[in-house]
Every structure is written in C-alpha cells, then in structure tokens.
C-alpha positions in Angstrom: 112.4 56.2 88.5 110.3 58.0 91.0 110.1 61.7 91.6 111.8 61.4 95.0 114.8 59.8 93.4 114.9 62.6 90.7 114.7 65.2 93.4 117.6 63.6 95.3 119.6 63.3 92.0 118.9 66.9 91.2 119.8 68.0 94.7 123.1 66.2 94.4 123.9 68.1 91.2 122.8 71.4 92.8 125.0 70.8 95.9 127.9 70.4 93.6 127.1 73.4 91.4 126.3 75.8 94.2 129.0 74.3 96.5 126.6 74.1 99.4 126.5 70.8 101.3 123.5 72.0 103.3 121.3 72.7 100.3 118.0 71.0 100.5 115.4 71.4 97.7 111.7 70.7 97.3 109.4 71.0 94.3 108.6 74.5 95.4 112.2 75.7 95.5 113.0 78.6 93.1 116.2 80.4 92.1 115.3 83.1 94.7 115.5 80.4 97.5 119.1 79.4 96.7 122.1 81.6 97.4 124.3 82.3 94.4 121.7 81.1 91.8 122.3 83.5 89.1 122.4 83.3 85.3 125.9 81.8 85.2 125.2 79.1 87.8 121.9 78.4 86.0 123.7 77.6 82.8 126.2 75.4 84.7 123.2 73.6 86.3 121.5 73.0 83.0 124.7 71.7 81.4 125.4 69.3 84.4 121.8 68.0 84.2 122.1 67.5 80.4 125.3 65.6 80.9 124.0 63.4 83.7 120.9 62.2 81.8 122.4 62.6 78.3 119.6 64.9 77.1 119.3 68.4 75.7 116.9 71.1 76.6 115.7 73.8 74.2 115.6 77.4 75.4 111.8 77.5 75.2 111.6 74.4 77.4 113.6 75.9 80.2 112.7 79.6 79.9 109.3 79.4 81.5 110.1 77.1 84.4 109.0 78.6 87.7 110.4 76.1 90.3 112.2 72.8 90.8 109.0 70.8 90.6 108.3 72.1 87.0 111.9 71.3 86.1 111.5 67.7 87.4 108.3 67.3 85.4 110.2 68.5 82.3 113.1 66.2 83.1 110.8 63.2 83.6 109.3 63.8 80.1 112.8 64.1 78.5 114.0 60.9 80.2 111.0 58.7 79.5 
C-alpha cells in the first residue's frame, strides 16, 4: 500500500471524525490546522484508525507525533 493511499484512507476517517467533508490533509497537517481537533476527537481518531487497520498504538508511540506524516510513518510500520 502506498503512502498516498494511506493519506486518502486517513483523510476519509478524519472527514468522518471531524464531520468536515471539505477536510484535506497533507503530511504536514497538524492538529492546529484542523478545526475541532481537541483531545476528545484525537482519542476518537486513534480508536477509528485502530479499528480500521486492526492494530493498537501505545501511548508512547502516539504522544510525540508532530504531524500527519509522522502518523502515517508509524501506521506504515504497524501495518507491515
């Protein structure tokens, strides 16, 4: 699976979680770039991603992520 597909899949989940059909993400996207991305929606996002790919993240894995690109890199490692 290529990074572009993962970005598209992640964007689809984020559109659902943030209820924003216009949401467009890039590897540089951060929580500050997305309206309503707070701690509660962050947890919902992590849970939705874990369910989609049937994986689990540890707190230490996700606590230092700075942007969507780093999250995609982590996701790629967990899936492969």
